[in-house]
C-alpha positions in Angstrom: -199.9 -158.1 -35.9 -203.8 -158.9 -35.5 -204.3 -161.5 -32.5 -207.2 -163.4 -32.4 -210.1 -162.8 -30.2 -213.0 -165.3 -29.6 -216.2 -163.6 -31.3 -219.7 -164.7 -30.5 -222.1 -162.9 -32.6 -226.1 -162.8 -32.7 -227.5 -162.8 -36.5 -230.8 -160.8 -36.7 -233.3 -161.5 -40.0 -230.7 -164.5 -40.4 -232.7 -166.0 -43.4 -230.9 -169.0 -44.9 -228.0 -168.3 -42.7 -225.4 -167.3 -45.7 -224.3 -164.6 -43.7 -224.1 -166.4 -40.4 -221.8 -169.3 -42.6 -219.6 -166.4 -43.5 -218.8 -165.6 -40.1 -218.4 -168.8 -39.1 -215.6 -170.1 -41.8 -213.7 -167.1 -40.1 -213.7 -168.4 -36.8 -216.8 -166.4 -35.0 -219.5 -168.3 -33.0 -222.9 -167.9 -33.1 -224.8 -167.9 -29.9 -228.3 -166.6 -31.3 -230.2 -165.9 -34.5 -234.0 -164.3 -35.1 -235.5 -165.3 -38.1 -239.3 -165.8 -38.7 -239.6 -167.2 -42.0 -240.6 -171.4 -41.4 -238.5 -172.8 -44.6 -235.4 -170.4 -44.3 -234.8 -171.1 -40.8 -235.4 -174.9 -41.3 -232.8 -175.2 -44.0 -230.1 -172.8 -42.0 -230.3 -174.5 -39.0 -230.4 -178.1 -40.6 -226.9 -177.2 -42.2 -225.4 -175.5 -39.4 -226.3 -178.9 -37.3 -224.9 -181.2 -40.3 -222.0 -179.5 -42.1 -220.7 -177.4 -39.1 -221.5 -179.5 -36.0 -223.5 -176.6 -34.2 -224.7 -177.8 -30.9 -228.4 -177.9 -30.1 -227.9 -175.0 -27.4 -225.7 -172.8 -30.0 -227.6 -170.4 -32.3 -231.2 -170.6 -30.9 -234.3 -169.1 -32.8 -235.8 -166.5 -30.7 -238.2 -165.6 -33.6 -239.3 -161.9 -34.4 -237.1 -159.2 -33.9 -240.1 -157.0 -32.9 -241.1 -159.4 -30.0 -237.2 -159.7 -28.9 -237.0 -155.9 -28.7 -239.8 -155.6 -26.2 -237.6 -157.8 -23.9 -233.7 -158.0 -25.2 -232.6 -159.7 -21.8 -234.1 -163.0 -23.0 -231.1 -163.0 -25.5 -227.5 -164.6 -24.1 -224.4 -161.9 -24.5 -222.8 -161.4 -27.6 -219.9 -159.6 -29.1 -221.1 -158.6 -32.9 -224.6 -158.0 -33.9 -225.0 -158.8 -37.5 -228.4 -158.1 -39.4 -229.4 -156.9 -42.7 -232.7 -155.1 -42.2 -235.7 -155.6 -44.7 -234.9 -153.4 -48.0 -238.2 -152.5 -49.7 -238.6 -149.8 -48.1 -235.3 -148.1 -49.0 -235.0 -149.8 -52.3 -235.2 -147.5 -55.4 -237.3 -150.8 -57.0 -239.4 -150.7 -53.6 -242.4 -148.2 -52.9 -240.7 -145.3 -50.8 -242.4 -143.0 -48.7 -241.4 -139.7 -47.3 -240.3 -141.7 -43.8 -239.5 -145.0 -44.8 -238.9 -146.1 -41.0 -242.9 -145.9 -40.7 -243.1 -148.7 -43.3 -244.3 -151.5 -40.9 -245.6 -153.8 -44.2 -242.5 -153.1 -45.5 -240.3 -153.8 -42.4 -239.3 -150.3 -41.9 -239.5 -150.0 -38.7 -237.0 -153.0 -38.0 -234.2 -150.7 -37.5 -235.8 -148.7 -34.7 -236.2 -152.4 -33.0 -232.8 -153.4 -33.7 -231.6 -150.1 -31.5 -233.6 -151.1 -28.9 -231.8 -154.2 -28.6 -228.8 -152.7 -29.4 -229.2 -150.7 -26.5 -229.7 -152.9 -23.6 -227.4 -155.7 -25.2 -224.4 -152.9 -25.9 -222.0 -155.6 -28.2 -219.0 -154.4 -29.1 -219.5 -154.3 -33.1 -222.2 -154.0 -35.2 -222.6 -154.9 -38.9 -225.5 -154.2 -41.0 -226.3 -155.0 -44.8 -228.8 -153.1 -46.7 -229.4 -152.1 -50.7 -227.3 -149.2 -52.2 -230.6 -147.4 -52.4 -230.6 -146.8 -48.7 -228.1 -143.9 -49.3 -230.4 -142.3 -51.1 -233.7 -142.9 -49.3 -235.6 -140.2 -47.5 -237.4 -136.6 -48.5 -233.8 -135.2 -49.4 -231.0 -137.7 -50.5 -229.1 -139.3 -47.6 -231.6 -138.6 -45.1 -232.6 -142.1 -43.8 -229.0 -142.8 -43.5 -228.1 -140.0 -42.1 -230.7 -140.8 -39.3 -229.3 -144.3 -38.9 -225.8 -142.9 -38.3 -227.1 -140.1 -35.8 -229.3 -142.8 -34.0 -226.2 -145.3 -33.7 -223.9 -142.3 -32.5 -226.6 -141.7 -29.7 -226.2 -145.1 -28.8 -222.4 -144.8 -28.7 -221.2 -146.6 -31.9 -218.9 -145.1 -34.7 -219.7 -146.3 -37.8 -217.7 -146.8 -41.1 -219.2 -148.2 -44.4 -218.9 -149.1 -47.9 -220.8 -150.1 -50.8 -219.2 -153.5 -51.9 -220.4 -155.3 -55.1 -220.5 -159.1 -55.3 -218.9 -159.1 -59.0 -215.7 -158.3 -57.0 -215.5 -161.3 -55.0 -215.0 -164.0 -57.3 -219.0 -164.7 -58.2 -220.3 -163.5 -61.0 -223.3 -161.7 -60.3 -223.5 -157.7 -60.1 -225.0 -157.0 -56.5 -224.3 -153.4 -54.8 -225.1 -153.9 -51.4 -224.1 -151.4 -48.4 -222.6 -152.4 -45.2 -222.1 -150.6 -42.0 -219.7 -151.6 -39.3 -220.0 -149.6 -35.8 -217.6 -150.0 -32.9 -218.9 -148.8 -29.4 -216.9 -146.1 -28.2 -214.1 -147.0 -26.1 -213.1 -150.6 -27.6 -210.6 -151.2 -30.3 -211.7 -150.3 -33.5 -209.9 -151.7 -36.5 -210.0 -150.5 -39.9 -212.5 -152.2 -41.8 -212.8 -150.3 -45.1 -211.9 -150.0 -47.7 -212.2 -153.7 -48.9 -211.0 -154.2 -52.5 -211.2 -157.3 -54.5 -210.4 -156.0 -57.8 -212.5 -154.1 -60.2 -212.6 -156.5 -62.9 -215.6 -158.7 -63.8 -215.3 -162.3 -63.6 -215.1 -163.7 -67.2 -215.3 -167.2 -66.8 -218.1 -169.1 -69.0 -220.5 -172.1 -68.1 -222.1 -173.6 -71.1 -222.5 -170.5 -73.8 -222.9 -167.5 -71.3 -223.0 -166.5 -68.0 -224.5 -163.3 -67.1 -223.3 -160.8 -64.2 -226.9 -160.3 -62.7 -229.4 -161.7 -60.6 -232.4 -160.1 -60.5 -235.6 -160.4 -58.2 -237.0 -163.1 -61.2 -233.9 -165.3 -60.7 -233.5 -165.1 -64.4 -229.8 -164.2 -65.7 -228.4 -163.7 -69.3 -226.1 -162.6 -71.9 -223.7 -159.8 -71.2 -224.8 -156.8 -72.7 -224.5 -152.9 -72.5 -227.9 -152.2 -73.2 -230.0 -150.9 -70.2 -233.8 -151.8 -69.4 -233.5 -155.1 -70.5 -234.1 -158.2 -68.4 -231.1 -160.3 -68.1 -231.3 -163.8 -69.6 -228.9 -167.2 -70.3 -228.8 -168.5 -73.5 -229.0 -172.3 -73.7 -229.8 -175.4 -76.0 -232.2 -176.8 -73.9 -235.5 -178.5 -75.3 -238.0 -176.7 -73.2 -236.3 -173.0 -74.0 -236.5 -173.8 -78.1 -239.7 -171.9 -78.3 -238.6 -168.5 -76.3 -236.0 -166.3 -77.7 -234.7 -162.7 -77.3 -232.7 -161.0 -79.9 -232.2 -164.5 -81.4 -231.2 -166.1 -78.3 -233.0 -169.0 -77.0 -233.5 -168.6 -73.2 -234.3 -170.5 -69.7 -234.8 -169.6 -66.1 -231.9 -170.0 -63.6 -232.4 -173.1 -61.7 -232.6 -172.8 -57.9 -228.8 -174.4 -57.5 -227.6 -172.1 -59.9 -228.9 -169.0 -57.8 -227.3 -170.1 -54.4 -224.4 -170.6 -56.5 -224.1 -167.1 -57.7 -224.6 -166.3 -54.1 -221.7 -168.4 -53.1 -223.7 -170.9 -51.0 -221.9 -174.4 -50.8 -223.9 -177.0 -53.0 -224.5 -179.0 -49.7 -227.2 -176.3 -48.9 -228.9 -177.0 -52.1 -229.0 -180.6 -51.5 -230.1 -180.5 -48.2 -232.8 -178.5 -49.1 -234.2 -180.7 -51.7 -233.7 -183.5 -48.9 -235.9 -181.6 -46.6 -238.5 -181.2 -49.4 -238.3 -177.3 -49.2 -239.7 -176.3 -52.7 -237.9 -174.4 -55.6 -240.0 -171.5 -55.0 -239.0 -171.1 -51.4 -235.3 -171.4 -52.3 -235.7 -168.8 -54.9 -236.9 -166.7 -52.1 -234.6 -167.5 -49.4 -231.5 -167.1 -52.1 -232.8 -163.6 -53.2 -233.2 -162.4 -49.8 -229.7 -163.5 -49.0 -226.1 -162.0 -49.0 -223.4 -163.2 -50.7 -221.1 -165.6 -48.6 -217.6 -164.3 -49.8 -218.3 -160.3 -49.2 -219.6 -160.8 -45.5 -216.2 -163.1 -45.4 -214.1 -160.5 -46.1 -215.7 -158.2 -43.7 -215.6 -160.8 -41.1 -212.1 -161.2 -41.3 -211.5 -157.7 -40.6 -213.3 -158.2 -37.6 -210.9 -160.6 -35.7 -208.4 -158.8 -33.9 
């Protein structure tokens, strides 16, 4: 039988805070986060203050990960380090180089800065998220992933990992991400993976049709087995009457629909609009976020 152990966490590259929300829902307590996007951080902090009653002295934003790495002692102590390091350097859709870790402009160097923080703070648990392409990045397939595991091993962390798809966690979106959990040697190591929520896609419908994917341009659409086709949603709206794909009228996803595809609460969208955050910023931060129920499933396994 598992016994609850109060857990503190620090979130790096926290964005709009969906991973933080998932951790908090499972009883973990945020003590610090790091985010340089003004609008994402603004929405996240205000949501946590209003809806999760987080005290102002908790979850302080320490800003840039690169700057924190210069002196990690400024951070409070925490049990779990939560982070998704920037993915363009590792993504199949991005610009890959022989050494993605050298891509400062794409954030490929962030992992090394996180390692500096880990070396000083020595949290019990690490939780990383990244694109599935991380597994095949590098000059030879798997080189980058192997480098990550080797570096974490040098820091005395044993890792387990799994590629999880959002569509298997109750959300109508085909979004595969790799999650890595590291436990420092000498501490309890519960088995986190494999996690399974079933393999069938969500077949619910909203309106005429509901897609299984959210792409970088935030369009969604009809179910299809055709490859290399942009995903769009059918609609009867007046503004979309002049646009047709395979005879179907289409429109763009709204920011609220995008946030729902990530499992974000509607209150977060309405708060963003109340705070005057533009749709452009809401699209951006939602596309960069993680899916809440996926992280919740992992966070539940980190309680013991």
